[in-house]
N, C-alpha and C positions, 0 to 999 in steps of 0.2 A: 350780669350787665355791666358795663364799666361807665362811671359819671365822673366828669371833669367837676370841681367843685370853685370857685372863682369869686373872688370877692376886694371890691374896695380898687376898682380898676383906674379911676380919677382922670380919665380921658387918655391915659397912656398906649396910644393904637400902637406904637412900637412892642411894646408889650405882648399885646395880642399877638401882633402879625409874628414874635417869636412863638407864639404858641400853637399857632395854627397845625405844626405838621403833626403834632399831639391830640391835638384835639379832632383829628380828623379820624383816628383809634379809637374814640368813645361813643357810646351811644347816645348820650345826652350832655347838656350841660345845664349846669343849675349856678346862677349869679344872685351872690348876697346884697345886693344893693352898690350906690356908688360906681355904676356906667359913668354916670355926667351927662354926657352930650350924644343927641341921635345919630353923630356921624359914627362915634365907636360902636353902638349899638347894630348900626348897618353895617360897617365892617366884620366885626365878628360873626352875624347872621349870614353873610354872603362867603365866610370863610369856612365854617363849619358843614355847608354846602347841602343844607335842610336838616339838617340834625336838630330835633328839637332844643330850645334855649327856654329855660324857665327863669323867669327873675324877678324880684323884689324892689320893692322901691326901698333908696337909701336916702341919707339926709341930704346927700349933696345933689341928688338927682330931680334939678329943677325944674327942667323946661318938660315938664310928666306929657304935657297936649304931644309936644314933635315928638317924644321916646314914643307915644302911644300910636302913632301915626307912624312910624318909622317902626313897630313894631310889625303892625297891621300890613305892611308893603311888603315887610319879610316874608309874612308865612308861617314861619318857625319861633316865631318867639312868642311867648305866652307869659304874659304879665297879669302878676298874681297880687299886685297891692303891697301893701304892708307885709303879707303873712302869707305862704304857701302850705298848703297840707297837700302832697303828693304820695302817691303809689307809684313806683319800681322797680322793677325786677324783684316782684315781692317781700320790696322794702318799706316799708311806711318812714317819712320824709317829710320836715317841717324846716321851712326856710322863712327867716327875718334879718333885717338890719342888726336887730338891736341885741346886745349882750345879756341882758337882765329878762326881756320877753323870751332868749333863748333858754337860758337856764331853767329858767320858771318852766318853760313847755317841756324840756326834757326830765327835769325833776317829776312831772306827770306821770311818765310812761308810756305814757301813749303815742311813742314814736319810738322807730327803731335809731334813726339818724335826723340829730337837731344841725343845722348850719347857721351861722350868720357870719358876722362882719365888724364894719364900725369904730373900730376902736386899734384897727390894723395890726394885730398880734395875735401872732400861731399860736393856736391851743386843739388841745387833743383833752377828753378826758370820758372816762365814763362812768355813769350814772347809771346805777342797777343795770337794765339792760340797753342803755341809750348810750350811741356816741354822741357827745355832744363838740362840735367840730367848726373853728376857727379855722379858714384856710389860709390865714394871711393876707398882706397885701399885694395884687399882682403889680402896681403902681411902683411900689420900694423905695417911694421917696421919706417917709417918716421913720421906719425901721431900718433901712439901708438893704433890705433885704425882699426879694420880689418873687412870691410863692404862689403855688396852687396847690389843690389837693386831687388827687384819683379816689376812688370809693368804688371799691367790688361788692356789688348785692351780693352775691353767691358765697365771699368768703366773710364779709360786712365789715371789712377790713380798709383802713384809708392809708394812703404815703402821701408825704407831703414833698412835691417839687421845685427846686429851685430855677428860677429863669435867670440865664445869664444877663 
């Protein structure tokens, strides 16, 4: 199974537009928070043509009521609140927005993959059997680099991709 891992989109809809062809080739999308507005969630949900999108809240996801409505209307968006506990392709996955929470969860050894965002800094680290991963910021405004990750459940490896 091939997963796309995104974070910190911050309403940059043109970045989402630019990666939709690549997202068409994955089995599911994981978003680690800070989508920001319902219009971006609608665009992402429509653009991946029914593929499941798992989302956790970020600190800038302000209009959670309308984001919840947009998710329900889309039908392929699963909002998990502040934390997601998933098993996809035989891999146990945790999603959170916050680095401190992610590190503690990864150190527990209960998950194969722990993904987070918030600080916009690309990070990959193996703690025991757990890959701790921040895919960086899709928005690209703080670091000057727009990135996301692809994760293969068979190899349990992540690849970071730059978005032009």
